[in-house]
C-alpha positions, 0 to 999 in steps of 0.5 A, spaced: 196 324 550 198 330 553 195 337 551 200 342 549 202 349 551 199 354 547 195 349 542 194 354 536 201 356 536 206 351 532 214 351 532 218 357 534 212 361 536 210 356 542 217 355 544 218 362 545 212 363 549 213 357 553 220 358 555 221 366 555 219 367 562 225 363 565 229 368 562 225 375 562 223 375 569 230 374 572 233 379 567 228 384 569 229 383 576 236 385 576 236 390 570 233 395 575 239 395 580 244 395 575 245 402 574 245 403 582 250 397 582 255 401 577 254 407 581 256 404 588 262 401 584 265 408 583 263 409 576 261 416 573 254 417 570 257 418 563 261 411 564 254 408 566 251 411 560 256 409 555 256 402 558 248 402 557 249 404 550 254 399 548 249 394 551 243 396 548 247 396 541 250 389 542 243 387 544 240 390 537 245 387 533 245 380 536 238 379 536 238 381 528 244 376 528 240 370 532 234 371 529 237 370 522 240 364 525 234 361 528 230 362 522 236 358 518 237 353 523 231 352 527 229 352 534 
């Protein structure tokens, strides 16, 4: 029998820790340069700020909604 990742964790906790790096590492690599890319496309600093703010607001509400769905439906 194989030894599982993170043997002390069960369920969703183990799944999150096992697969989060596959999404977090690429996002961290491109999110650093998103503002520079928007600036090179001709967006003003004010527009970049609005896009970033709206993105963060969407992240907050979608994480609350997806957390609820994950608890109700499972992993």
